[in-house]
C-alpha positions as CSV (number, residue, x, y, z in Angstrom):
1,M,0.0,0.0,0.0
2,T,1.4,3.4,-1.0
3,S,0.3,6.9,0.1
4,L,-1.4,9.4,-2.2
5,T,0.7,12.4,-3.3
6,P,-0.7,15.7,-4.3
7,G,0.5,15.6,-7.9
8,S,-1.3,18.3,-9.9
9,G,-4.5,18.1,-7.9
10,T,-5.7,18.9,-4.4
11,L,-5.3,16.0,-1.9
12,P,-8.5,15.2,-0.1
13,A,-8.3,16.0,3.6
14,L,-9.0,12.3,4.4
15,F,-5.8,11.3,2.7
16,T,-3.4,14.0,4.2
17,P,-0.9,12.6,6.7
18,L,-1.2,13.3,10.4
19,A,1.9,13.5,12.5
20,L,1.3,12.6,16.2
21,R,4.6,12.9,18.2
22,G,7.1,10.7,16.3
23,V,4.5,8.7,14.4
24,T,3.0,9.7,11.1
25,L,-0.3,8.3,10.0
26,S,-0.5,8.1,6.2
27,N,-4.2,9.0,6.2
28,R,-7.1,9.8,8.5
29,L,-8.9,6.5,8.3
30,V,-8.7,4.2,11.3
31,V,-10.0,0.7,12.0
32,A,-11.6,0.9,15.4
33,P,-11.0,-1.9,17.9
34,M,-13.7,-4.6,17.4
35,C,-13.9,-7.6,19.8
36,Q,-13.9,-10.9,18.0
37,Y,-14.2,-13.2,21.0
38,S,-12.2,-15.8,19.1
39,V,-9.1,-16.7,21.2
40,T,-8.2,-19.1,24.0
41,D,-6.3,-17.9,27.0
42,G,-5.9,-14.5,25.4
43,L,-3.6,-15.8,22.7
44,V,-4.0,-14.4,19.2
45,G,-3.3,-16.6,16.2
46,D,-4.0,-16.9,12.4
47,Y,-7.5,-15.6,12.7
48,H,-6.5,-12.2,14.1
49,L,-3.6,-11.9,11.7
50,V,-5.9,-12.3,8.7
51,H,-8.8,-10.4,10.3
52,L,-6.6,-7.3,11.0
53,G,-4.2,-7.7,8.1
54,R,-6.9,-7.3,5.5
55,F,-7.5,-3.8,6.8
56,A,-3.9,-2.7,6.3
57,L,-4.0,-4.2,2.8
58,G,-7.3,-2.3,2.3
59,G,-5.5,1.1,2.8
60,F,-6.4,2.1,6.3
61,G,-3.8,4.4,7.8
62,T,-4.1,2.9,11.3
63,V,-5.4,-0.4,12.5
64,V,-6.2,-0.9,16.2
65,V,-6.3,-4.3,17.8
66,E,-9.5,-5.0,19.8
67,A,-10.1,-4.4,23.5
68,T,-7.2,-6.3,25.0
69,A,-7.5,-7.3,28.6
70,V,-4.8,-6.2,31.1
71,T,-5.8,-9.0,33.5
72,P,-7.6,-12.3,33.1
73,E,-10.5,-11.0,35.2
74,G,-10.7,-7.9,32.9
75,R,-11.9,-10.0,29.9
76,I,-15.4,-9.5,28.7
77,S,-15.5,-13.2,27.9
78,H,-13.3,-16.2,27.8
79,G,-12.7,-15.4,24.1
80,D,-11.0,-12.1,24.6
81,V,-7.5,-11.1,23.6
82,G,-5.1,-10.6,26.5
83,L,-1.8,-8.8,27.3
84,W,-1.4,-9.8,31.0
85,S,1.4,-12.2,30.2
86,D,4.6,-12.2,28.2
87,A,3.2,-15.2,26.5
88,H,0.8,-12.9,24.6
89,V,3.6,-10.8,23.1
90,P,4.8,-13.0,20.2
91,G,1.4,-13.4,18.6
92,L,0.6,-9.7,18.8
93,A,4.1,-8.8,17.6
94,R,3.4,-10.9,14.5
95,I,0.3,-8.8,13.8
96,A,2.0,-5.5,14.5
97,G,4.8,-6.4,12.2
98,F,2.4,-7.3,9.3
99,L,0.4,-4.2,9.8
100,R,3.5,-2.0,9.6
101,A,4.9,-3.8,6.6
102,S,1.6,-3.4,4.8
103,G,1.6,0.4,5.4
104,A,-0.6,0.8,8.5
105,V,0.3,2.2,11.9
106,P,-0.3,-0.7,14.4
107,G,-2.4,0.2,17.4
108,I,-3.8,-1.7,20.4
109,Q,-6.6,-0.9,22.8
110,L,-6.0,-1.8,26.5
111,A,-9.0,-2.5,28.6
112,H,-10.6,-3.9,31.7
113,A,-14.3,-4.9,31.5
114,G,-15.1,-4.5,35.2
115,A,-18.7,-5.4,35.9
116,K,-19.2,-6.4,32.3
117,A,-16.7,-9.2,32.5
118,S,-17.4,-12.9,32.8
119,S,-19.9,-12.8,30.0
120,H,-20.9,-15.2,27.2
121,R,-19.8,-14.4,23.7
122,P,-22.4,-12.4,21.7
123,W,-23.5,-15.4,19.6
124,E,-24.0,-17.3,22.9
125,G,-26.4,-14.6,24.1
126,G,-24.0,-12.3,25.8
127,A,-25.4,-12.7,29.3
128,A,-23.3,-13.2,32.4
129,V,-21.8,-16.7,32.7
130,T,-23.2,-18.7,35.6
131,P,-22.3,-22.2,36.8
132,G,-25.3,-23.5,35.1
133,T,-24.6,-21.8,31.7
134,A,-20.8,-22.1,31.6
135,L,-19.3,-24.0,28.7
136,P,-16.7,-26.7,29.7
137,G,-13.6,-25.1,30.9
138,E,-15.1,-21.6,31.0
139,E,-16.3,-21.1,34.5
140,P,-17.5,-17.7,35.7
141,W,-15.4,-15.4,37.8
142,Q,-16.0,-12.6,40.3
143,T,-16.4,-9.3,38.6
144,V,-15.2,-5.9,40.0
145,S,-16.2,-2.3,39.6
146,A,-16.2,1.1,41.1
147,S,-19.2,0.2,43.2
148,P,-21.4,-2.9,43.8
149,V,-23.7,-1.9,40.9
150,P,-24.6,-4.7,38.4
151,A,-23.8,-4.0,34.8
152,V,-27.4,-4.7,33.9
153,P,-30.3,-5.4,36.3
154,G,-30.2,-9.0,37.3
155,S,-26.6,-9.6,36.5
156,P,-24.1,-10.5,39.2
157,V,-23.1,-7.8,41.7
158,P,-19.5,-6.8,41.2
159,H,-17.0,-6.5,44.0
160,E,-16.1,-2.9,44.9
161,L,-12.4,-2.4,44.3
162,T,-10.4,-1.4,47.3
163,V,-7.8,1.3,47.1
164,A,-5.1,-1.4,47.1
165,E,-6.8,-3.3,44.3
166,L,-7.0,-0.1,42.3
167,A,-3.2,0.1,42.5
168,E,-3.0,-3.4,41.2
169,V,-5.3,-2.7,38.2
170,R,-3.3,0.5,37.5
171,E,-0.1,-1.5,37.5
172,A,-1.7,-4.1,35.2
173,F,-2.3,-1.4,32.6
174,V,1.3,-0.3,32.9
175,A,2.6,-3.8,32.5
176,A,0.4,-4.3,29.4
177,T,1.6,-1.0,28.0
178,R,5.2,-2.2,28.3
179,R,4.3,-5.4,26.6
180,A,2.6,-3.5,23.8
181,L,5.8,-1.6,23.3
182,T,7.8,-4.9,23.1
183,A,5.3,-6.2,20.6
184,G,6.0,-3.3,18.3
185,F,2.8,-1.2,18.5
186,D,3.0,2.5,17.7
187,V,-0.3,3.6,19.3
188,V,-1.8,2.6,22.6
189,E,-5.5,3.4,23.3
190,V,-6.8,3.3,26.9
191,H,-10.5,2.1,26.9
192,A,-12.6,4.3,29.1
193,A,-15.9,3.9,27.3
194,H,-18.8,1.6,26.6
195,G,-19.6,0.8,30.2
196,Y,-16.3,-1.0,31.0
197,L,-14.3,-0.5,34.2
198,L,-12.8,3.0,33.7
199,H,-16.2,4.3,32.4
200,Q,-17.8,2.7,35.5
201,F,-15.6,5.1,37.5
202,L,-16.3,8.1,35.4
203,S,-20.1,7.8,35.4
204,P,-22.5,8.7,38.2
205,L,-24.7,5.9,37.0
206,S,-22.2,3.3,38.2
207,N,-19.9,5.1,40.7
208,R,-21.5,5.3,44.1
209,R,-18.3,5.5,46.1
210,T,-17.9,7.7,49.1
211,D,-14.1,7.8,49.3
212,A,-11.6,9.9,47.2
213,Y,-12.6,8.0,44.0
214,G,-16.3,8.9,44.1
215,G,-18.8,11.6,44.6
216,S,-17.9,14.8,42.7
217,R,-17.1,14.7,39.0
218,E,-13.4,15.3,39.7
219,A,-13.3,12.5,42.2
220,R,-14.9,10.1,39.7
221,W,-12.2,11.0,37.3
222,R,-9.4,10.3,39.7
223,F,-8.8,6.6,39.0
224,P,-9.1,6.8,35.2
225,L,-6.7,9.8,35.2
226,E,-4.3,7.9,37.4
227,V,-4.3,5.0,34.9
228,V,-3.8,7.4,32.0
229,E,-0.9,9.1,33.8
230,A,0.7,5.7,34.5
231,V,0.3,4.5,31.0
232,R,1.7,7.8,29.6
233,A,4.8,7.4,31.8
234,A,5.3,3.9,30.6
235,W,4.8,4.7,26.9
236,P,7.6,6.4,25.0
237,E,7.4,10.1,24.5
238,D,7.7,9.7,20.8
239,R,4.5,7.6,20.5
240,P,1.0,8.8,20.7
241,L,-1.6,7.9,23.3
242,F,-5.3,7.7,22.6
243,V,-8.2,7.5,25.1
244,R,-11.6,6.2,24.1
245,V,-14.4,7.8,26.0
246,S,-18.2,7.6,26.0
247,A,-18.8,11.3,25.5
248,V,-22.3,11.0,26.9
249,D,-24.0,8.2,28.8
250,G,-27.1,8.8,26.8
251,T,-29.4,9.5,29.8
252,T,-30.2,12.8,31.5
253,D,-28.6,11.7,34.8
254,G,-25.3,10.5,33.3
255,I,-22.2,12.0,31.7
256,T,-22.8,15.0,29.5
257,L,-20.8,16.4,26.6
258,E,-19.9,19.3,28.9
259,D,-18.4,16.8,31.4
260,T,-16.4,15.1,28.7
261,V,-15.0,18.4,27.3
262,A,-13.7,19.2,30.8
263,L,-12.3,15.6,31.1
264,A,-10.6,16.0,27.8
265,R,-8.8,19.1,29.0
266,E,-7.4,17.0,31.9
267,L,-6.4,14.2,29.4
268,R,-4.6,16.7,27.2
269,A,-2.7,18.0,30.3
270,R,-1.6,14.4,31.0
271,G,-0.1,13.8,27.6
272,V,-3.0,12.3,25.7
273,D,-2.8,13.0,22.0
274,V,-6.3,11.9,20.7
275,V,-9.7,11.5,22.3
276,D,-11.7,8.8,20.6
277,A,-15.3,10.0,21.0
278,S,-17.8,7.3,21.3
279,G,-20.9,7.1,23.5
280,G,-23.2,5.0,25.8
281,G,-22.6,1.6,27.3
282,L,-24.3,1.9,30.7
283,G,-27.9,1.4,29.6
284,G,-30.3,3.7,27.9
285,W,-29.9,6.1,25.0
286,D,-32.0,9.1,24.5
287,H,-30.1,10.7,21.6
288,P,-31.2,10.5,18.0
289,L,-29.6,7.8,16.0
290,G,-28.5,8.3,12.4
291,Y,-25.5,8.6,10.1
292,G,-22.6,10.2,11.9
293,Y,-24.7,10.6,15.0
294,Q,-21.6,10.8,17.3
295,V,-19.6,13.2,15.1
296,P,-20.9,16.2,17.1
297,F,-19.2,14.7,20.2
298,A,-15.8,14.6,18.5
299,A,-16.4,18.2,17.2
300,G,-17.4,19.5,20.6
301,I,-14.4,18.0,22.4
302,R,-12.0,19.2,19.7
303,E,-13.3,22.7,19.9
304,G,-13.8,22.9,23.6
305,A,-10.7,21.1,24.8
306,G,-8.2,21.9,22.1
307,I,-7.2,18.3,21.5
308,A,-7.2,16.1,18.4
309,T,-10.3,13.8,18.2
310,M,-11.5,10.7,16.4
311,A,-15.0,10.5,15.1
312,V,-16.9,7.2,15.1
313,G,-20.4,5.9,14.6
314,L,-22.3,5.1,11.3
315,I,-19.8,6.8,9.0
316,V,-20.4,4.8,5.9
317,D,-19.3,6.8,2.8
318,A,-16.1,8.3,1.6
319,R,-17.7,11.7,1.1
320,Q,-19.1,11.6,4.6
321,A,-15.7,10.8,6.1
322,E,-14.1,13.5,3.9
323,A,-16.6,16.1,5.2
324,V,-15.8,15.2,8.8
325,V,-12.1,15.9,8.4
326,A,-12.3,18.7,5.8
327,G,-14.8,20.5,8.0
328,G,-12.6,20.4,11.0
329,L,-15.1,18.2,13.0
330,A,-12.4,15.6,13.8
331,D,-8.9,14.8,13.0
332,L,-9.4,11.1,12.4
333,V,-12.4,8.9,11.3
334,A,-12.7,5.4,12.8
335,L,-14.7,2.7,11.1
336,A,-15.8,-0.5,12.8
337,R,-18.7,-2.5,11.2
338,E,-18.3,-0.6,8.0
339,A,-14.7,-1.8,7.8
340,Q,-15.9,-5.3,8.4
341,E,-18.5,-4.9,5.6
342,D,-15.8,-3.5,3.3
343,P,-12.2,-4.1,4.4
344,N,-11.1,-2.2,1.3
345,F,-13.1,1.0,2.3
346,A,-9.9,3.1,2.4
347,V,-8.6,2.2,-1.1
348,H,-12.1,2.5,-2.4
349,A,-12.4,6.0,-0.8
350,A,-9.1,7.1,-2.4
351,R,-10.3,5.8,-5.8
352,D,-13.7,7.5,-5.5
353,L,-12.3,10.8,-4.2
354,T,-9.3,11.1,-6.5
355,G,-9.7,8.6,-9.3
356,S,-6.3,7.1,-8.2
357,H,-5.5,3.4,-7.5
358,D,-2.2,4.3,-5.9
359,T,-3.3,3.4,-2.4
360,Y,-3.9,-0.2,-3.4
361,P,-1.2,-2.8,-2.7
362,V,1.3,-2.7,-5.6
363,Q,0.3,-6.3,-6.4
364,A,-3.1,-5.1,-7.3
365,G,-3.2,-1.3,-8.0
366,P,-1.8,-1.1,-11.6
367,R,-4.0,-3.9,-12.9
368,L,-7.1,-2.6,-11.1
369,G,-6.5,0.8,-12.5
370,R,-6.4,-0.5,-16.0
371,R,-9.5,-2.7,-15.3
372,H,-11.4,0.3,-13.9
373,E,-10.5,2.4,-17.0
374,F,-11.6,-0.4,-19.4
375,L,-14.9,-0.9,-17.5
376,G,-15.5,2.8,-17.7
377,R,-15.3,2.5,-21.5
378,L,-17.4,-0.7,-21.6
379,G,-20.2,0.6,-19.5
380,P,-22.2,-1.4,-16.9
381,W,-23.4,-4.9,-17.3
382,T,-27.1,-4.7,-17.9
383,G,-28.1,-8.4,-18.1
384,P,-29.9,-10.6,-18.0
385,E,-27.6,-12.5,-20.4
386,P,-24.3,-13.4,-18.7
387,V,-22.3,-12.6,-21.9
388,Q,-22.4,-9.0,-23.0
389,V,-19.8,-8.2,-25.7
390,P,-20.3,-5.1,-27.8
391,A,-20.5,-5.8,-31.6
392,R,-17.6,-4.7,-33.7
393,D,-18.1,-1.6,-35.8
């Protein structure tokens, strides 16, 4: 995969490079972390190499490995990727190396599921694992959280983490960060969204603590900010740090965009380079849903906190993504399900916006360019007959 160059025309904003510390992203399209629930004991293999590698070949500037648990208890399910052990490093290093060799910046999201841990995989129903529903060798474990508030009504009550246990979780994030560096990643993202542990501390919906880590907005921020500070200290100065947040809880009594703008200022002060602006995760959603429905969150944070942001959420068209970046609404555009639907979204976007096939892998680009030109002269297949050859003049 090669980058577009301006040539004689104007380069679309979506395909301008972005320098973050010592790392340059070739374009503004990012594959968001997407859990696949498809490993054993946290160890990635061929599935993840192919799953993630196809996005690099498809032209995305950055590819982020799914929510990667920093402790075994921090997994959403038994099928989650892990980085709590040195044994996890070789498989992830193989992926990071392939992504980089294929032209993408390799990133990884570090996470702890908190009260949402010990769950079945989505295709198994996604409910909490119980002794009666556990698959062989996949017993449930005690979940943890900011407070003893179930993830959803009727699910197990999590253990409220003690101050000493908070320090252990923080150190687990640090250890995973160091392993991510050893594995060769250029971007680390801390997951503080979607109702998982750090979000459970940030939100008044789930944080009922009465100590220094609960109560006021700033007290609820304390533990997530401690984690971010510790990760930043362990992550090289020349590599960018992202944080994914739920910009709003989606309910009137939860986190608001104003809260998140203020939090983003604190993140910027602690060396965070990009805020990945998602939403929801703790139940309920009273915001309108539609194409690009979360883009205003990224725009509001970018303007209000003076920090680079990444927009995500039902961005499905190259022109839509271009409008986000060109309009100054966000610095990066992350795709998840749309990337799964079309792993070649980025090269298709470059082709559609510029007419160029230069971002395709060299093994394919020249031939596809000639094919595209020929098909343009030939016109569309109109059917119904399978053979449609124009008559000679």
